[in-house]
C-alpha positions as CSV (number, residue, x, y, z in Angstrom):
1,M,-6.5,-44.3,-15.2
2,I,-4.6,-41.2,-16.0
3,R,-1.0,-41.2,-15.4
4,Q,0.0,-38.2,-13.3
5,E,3.7,-38.5,-13.1
6,P,4.5,-36.4,-16.0
7,I,2.1,-33.7,-15.1
8,L,3.6,-33.8,-11.2
9,A,7.3,-33.7,-12.8
10,A,6.7,-30.4,-14.8
11,L,5.3,-29.0,-11.6
12,R,8.4,-29.8,-9.8
13,R,10.9,-28.7,-12.3
14,P,11.8,-25.0,-11.5
15,R,10.9,-22.3,-13.8
16,T,13.3,-20.1,-15.5
17,L,12.4,-17.4,-17.7
18,P,14.3,-16.2,-20.4
19,K,16.3,-12.9,-19.4
20,I,13.9,-10.5,-21.7
21,D,10.9,-12.2,-20.1
22,R,12.0,-11.6,-16.7
23,Q,13.1,-7.8,-17.4
24,A,9.5,-7.4,-19.0
25,R,7.8,-9.0,-16.1
26,T,9.9,-6.8,-13.3
27,E,8.7,-3.9,-15.0
28,Q,5.4,-5.1,-15.2
29,Y,5.3,-5.6,-11.3
30,R,7.2,-2.1,-10.6
31,D,4.4,-0.5,-12.9
32,K,1.5,-2.3,-10.8
33,A,3.3,-1.3,-7.6
34,E,3.4,2.0,-8.7
35,E,-0.2,2.2,-9.9
36,L,-1.2,0.7,-6.5
37,R,0.6,3.5,-4.7
38,A,-1.3,6.2,-6.9
39,L,-4.6,4.4,-6.1
40,S,-3.8,4.7,-2.4
41,Q,-3.8,8.2,-2.1
42,D,-7.4,8.7,-3.1
43,V,-8.9,6.0,-0.9
44,I,-10.7,7.0,2.0
45,L,-10.9,3.8,4.1
46,E,-7.5,3.5,6.1
47,Q,-7.8,-0.4,5.9
48,T,-8.3,-0.3,2.4
49,R,-5.4,2.4,1.8
50,L,-3.3,0.1,3.8
51,S,-4.2,-3.3,1.8
52,L,-3.4,-1.5,-1.5
53,L,0.0,-0.4,-0.2
54,H,0.6,-3.8,1.2
55,L,-0.2,-5.0,-2.4
56,A,2.3,-2.6,-3.8
57,D,5.0,-3.7,-1.4
58,S,4.4,-7.2,-2.5
59,Y,4.7,-6.4,-6.2
60,E,8.0,-4.7,-5.4
61,R,9.6,-7.8,-3.8
62,M,8.2,-10.1,-6.7
63,A,10.2,-7.4,-9.0
64,K,13.0,-7.6,-6.6
65,A,12.8,-11.4,-6.8
66,L,13.3,-11.8,-10.8
67,E,15.8,-9.1,-10.8
68,P,19.5,-10.8,-11.7
69,A,22.0,-11.5,-8.7
70,A,24.7,-8.9,-8.6
71,P,27.8,-10.2,-10.1
72,D,30.6,-11.2,-7.6
73,C,33.5,-8.7,-8.1
């Protein structure tokens, strides 16, 4: 029988990315959001356009979530 405890423990551990990786990922998400917004301008079907814009907003939220918290002053 395979023991799953180490695997489950690894899944429960909060993931922290190094600052450089977080910045790169943030830029990737923002680039993807921009790409989706540009693509949505050429789409004829309204529902498809709205879906692309919704995805772009999701990428923006993910980028914002990766931004470092503002330092307390």
